[in-house]
C-alpha positions in Angstrom: 0.1 0.1 -0.1 2.8 2.3 0.8 4.3 1.9 -2.2 1.6 2.7 -4.4 1.2 5.9 -2.4 5.0 6.8 -2.9 4.7 6.0 -6.7 1.6 8.2 -6.9 3.6 11.3 -5.3 6.5 10.7 -7.2 4.5 10.6 -10.7 2.4 13.7 -9.4 5.5 15.7 -8.5 7.2 14.7 -11.8 3.9 15.7 -14.0 3.8 19.0 -12.2 7.4 19.9 -12.6 7.3 19.1 -16.6 4.1 21.0 -16.8 5.8 24.0 -14.9 8.7 23.8 -17.4 6.4 23.6 -20.5 4.4 26.9 -19.4 5.5 30.4 -20.7 7.3 32.5 -18.0 4.4 35.0 -18.3 1.7 32.2 -17.2 3.9 31.1 -14.6 4.1 34.6 -13.0 0.4 34.9 -13.2 0.0 31.5 -11.8 2.3 32.3 -8.8 0.4 35.4 -8.1 -3.0 33.7 -8.1 -1.5 31.0 -5.8 -0.2 33.9 -3.5 -3.7 35.2 -3.2 -5.2 32.0 -2.5 -2.8 30.3 0.0 -2.5 32.5 3.1 0.8 31.2 4.5 2.7 31.1 1.1 2.1 34.9 0.3 5.5 36.0 0.9 7.6 33.2 -1.0 5.1 33.3 -3.8 5.1 36.9 -4.1 8.8 36.9 -4.4 8.4 33.9 -7.0 5.8 36.1 -8.9 8.3 39.4 -9.0 11.0 37.1 -10.1 9.1 35.4 -12.7 8.0 38.7 -14.2 11.6 39.9 -14.5 12.3 36.9 -16.3 9.5 37.2 -18.7 10.5 40.7 -19.9 11.7 40.1 -23.4 15.5 40.9 -24.0 15.9 42.8 -27.3 19.0 41.5 -29.4 21.1 44.2 -30.7 20.2 45.7 -33.9 21.8 47.9 -36.6 25.3 48.5 -36.6 26.0 47.1 -33.1 25.0 43.6 -34.3 27.1 43.9 -37.5 30.7 42.6 -36.9 31.7 44.9 -39.9 31.1 47.9 -38.2 33.8 47.1 -35.4 36.7 49.3 -36.0 40.2 47.5 -35.8 42.4 49.6 -33.6 45.9 48.1 -35.6 46.5 50.1 -38.7 47.0 47.9 -41.7 50.7 46.8 -42.4 52.6 47.9 -45.2 55.1 45.7 -47.0 58.8 46.6 -46.2 60.6 48.8 -48.7 62.6 46.9 -51.5 66.2 47.6 -51.9 
């Protein structure tokens, strides 16, 4: 009997973890906020989790324009000239 209960707990925890990983960061933040409002004892940690997830959900813009192009970098070394021929 206890083995069945242990397997049910492990499978449930694994499924919850996989579901958590597959959710978007925005939805995770909303879920953490919803749980913080519903669970009285976990309001502090869940509010911190919600704030952290909101920070992670903000998109980071990739560099665009000249900053992204490797050809726009200025090479600090001048081009070498061949030595003079005698």
